[in-house]
C-alpha positions in Angstrom: 5.2 64.5 87.3 3.9 62.8 84.6 4.5 59.3 84.0 5.3 58.2 80.6 4.3 54.9 79.7 6.8 52.8 78.2 5.6 51.4 75.1 6.3 47.9 74.7 7.7 47.1 71.4 6.0 44.3 69.7 8.3 41.7 68.4 8.0 41.7 64.7 7.9 38.5 63.0 10.6 38.1 60.5 9.2 39.4 57.3 8.2 36.8 54.9 10.2 36.9 51.8 7.9 37.8 49.0 8.4 35.5 46.0 8.0 37.1 42.7 4.9 35.7 41.0 5.9 32.8 38.7 5.3 33.3 35.1 2.8 31.0 33.5 4.4 28.6 31.1 2.7 29.2 27.8 2.3 25.9 26.0 0.5 27.1 22.8 3.0 29.6 21.5 3.1 30.5 17.8 6.2 28.3 17.0 4.5 25.4 18.7 1.3 25.8 16.8 3.1 26.3 13.5 5.3 23.3 14.2 2.2 21.1 14.8 0.5 22.3 11.6 3.6 21.7 9.5 4.0 18.2 11.0 0.4 17.2 10.3 0.5 18.6 6.8 3.8 16.8 6.2 2.5 13.5 7.5 -0.6 13.8 5.3 1.6 14.6 2.3 3.7 11.5 2.8 0.6 9.4 3.0 -0.9 11.0 -0.1 2.4 10.8 -2.1 3.0 7.2 -1.5 2.5 5.0 -4.6 -1.1 4.1 -5.3 -2.0 1.5 -7.8 -5.1 -0.4 -9.0 -5.6 -3.5 -11.1 -8.9 -4.1 -12.8 -10.2 -6.7 -15.3 -11.5 -5.7 -18.7 -14.2 -7.4 -20.8 -13.3 -10.8 -22.4 -11.9 -10.6 -25.9 -13.6 -13.9 -26.8 -17.0 -15.3 -25.8 -16.8 -17.8 -22.9 -13.0 -17.4 -22.7 -12.4 -15.9 -19.2 -8.6 -15.9 -19.7 -9.0 -13.8 -22.8 -9.8 -10.8 -20.5 -6.9 -8.3 -20.2 -6.1 -6.6 -16.9 -5.1 -2.9 -16.5 -2.6 -1.8 -13.9 -3.2 1.9 -13.3 -1.2 4.5 -11.3 -3.9 6.2 -9.2 -1.4 8.3 -7.1 0.2 11.6 -7.6 3.8 10.5 -8.5 5.1 8.1 -11.0 7.2 5.0 -10.1 9.2 2.3 -11.9 7.7 -1.1 -12.3 10.4 -3.9 -12.3 8.2 -7.0 -12.8 4.6 -8.0 -13.2 3.9 -11.7 -12.6 0.6 -13.4 -12.7 0.0 -16.4 -10.5 -3.0 -18.8 -10.8 -3.3 -20.3 -7.3 -6.1 -22.6 -8.5 -7.8 -23.3 -11.8 -10.3 -26.1 -12.0 -11.6 -27.5 -15.2 -13.7 -30.6 -15.6 -11.3 -33.4 -14.5 -8.1 -31.2 -14.5 -6.8 -29.0 -11.7 -3.9 -26.6 -11.8 -2.2 -25.1 -8.8 0.3 -22.2 -8.6 0.8 -21.9 -12.3 2.5 -18.7 -13.4 2.8 -16.4 -16.4 5.4 -13.7 -16.9 6.2 -11.7 -20.0 9.2 -9.5 -20.7 6.8 -6.9 -22.1 5.5 -6.5 -18.5 8.9 -5.8 -17.0 10.9 -2.6 -16.5 8.6 0.3 -17.4 7.6 3.6 -15.8 4.1 4.1 -14.7 3.5 7.9 -14.5 0.6 9.6 -12.8 -2.7 8.3 -14.4 -0.8 6.0 -16.7 -2.1 2.4 -17.4 -0.3 -0.8 -18.5 -2.4 -3.5 -20.0 -1.4 -7.2 -19.5 -2.9 -10.3 -21.1 -2.6 -13.2 -18.7 -3.9 -15.8 -21.1 -3.9 -19.2 -19.4 -6.1 -21.7 -21.4 -9.2 -22.0 -23.5 -12.6 -22.7 -22.2 -14.5 -21.7 -19.1 -13.2 -23.3 -15.9 -15.4 -24.3 -13.0 -13.3 -22.2 -10.6 -10.3 -19.9 -11.0 -8.2 -17.5 -9.0 -5.7 -15.0 -10.4 -3.1 -13.0 -8.4 -1.3 -10.2 -10.1 2.0 -9.3 -8.4 3.6 -5.9 -9.2 7.1 -5.3 -8.0 8.0 -1.6 -8.2 10.7 0.9 -7.0 9.8 4.1 -5.3 12.6 6.3 -4.1 15.0 3.4 -4.4 12.9 1.1 -2.2 11.6 -2.1 -3.8 8.0 -3.0 -2.8 5.3 -5.3 -4.0 1.6 -5.0 -4.5 -0.7 -8.1 -4.8 -4.1 -8.0 -6.4 -6.4 -11.1 -6.2 -9.3 -11.9 -8.4 -11.8 -14.8 -8.1 -13.7 -15.9 -11.2 -17.4 -16.3 -10.9 -20.0 -17.3 -13.4 -23.4 -15.5 -13.3 -24.9 -15.2 -16.8 -21.3 -14.6 -17.9 -17.8 -14.9 -16.4 -16.6 -12.1 -14.1 -13.4 -11.5 -12.3 -14.1 -10.0 -8.9 -11.5 -8.3 -6.8 -10.9 -10.0 -3.4 -8.9 -9.0 -0.3 -5.8 -11.0 0.4 -5.9 -12.5 3.9 -2.8 -11.8 6.0 -2.2 -15.6 6.5 -2.2 -16.1 2.7 0.2 -13.2 1.9 3.4 -15.0 3.0 2.6 -18.1 0.9 1.7 -15.9 -2.1 4.9 -13.9 -1.8 6.9 -17.2 -1.8 5.1 -18.4 -4.9 5.7 -15.1 -6.6 9.4 -15.1 -5.7 9.7 -18.7 -7.1 7.9 -17.6 -10.3 10.2 -14.6 -10.6 13.3 -16.7 -10.3 12.0 -18.9 -13.1 10.9 -15.9 -15.2 14.2 -14.1 -14.9 16.3 -17.1 -16.0 17.6 -16.7 -19.5 15.8 -19.0 -21.9 18.0 -21.7 -23.4 17.6 -22.3 -27.1 19.5 -25.2 -28.7 
């Protein structure tokens, strides 16, 4: 008689559930890349299309008369805009024995005009005869761009080296608020109707 061995059955471990492999999340898909490119190009376009303006002095029209020099305001951007007002402030002008502070000049010919791409407007901010010891000019340009009113300030200091020159200077942040107040005051006087008897 043969003896049969009983085979012991091994206990099987419960089969581990096989999880399907997770798909990798693709970050750089075509729509994502195109969206980024369009956003960057759009942002650069907005920066480039904002109004860009420059003011520069021209040569004196009369010898030793610094205030006979006209100034040109030029649109250096890609799009035109409407200029509402141009006001010139003289924060300080020093002659021998006489000083002027925050004097202003405005002219109706400098108000309400369009400055198209590459266009220039010439202003003549004549203040007085003679050569001062020291002088500063601030040209304030109020303009509208897409129905938003904004202001640009350009500051020039006068220096005498062989001849008088107006040199462009940066406006310090702490001076800007005071200059804007002076310009607003000058504008309110400039825009009052003149009274003739």
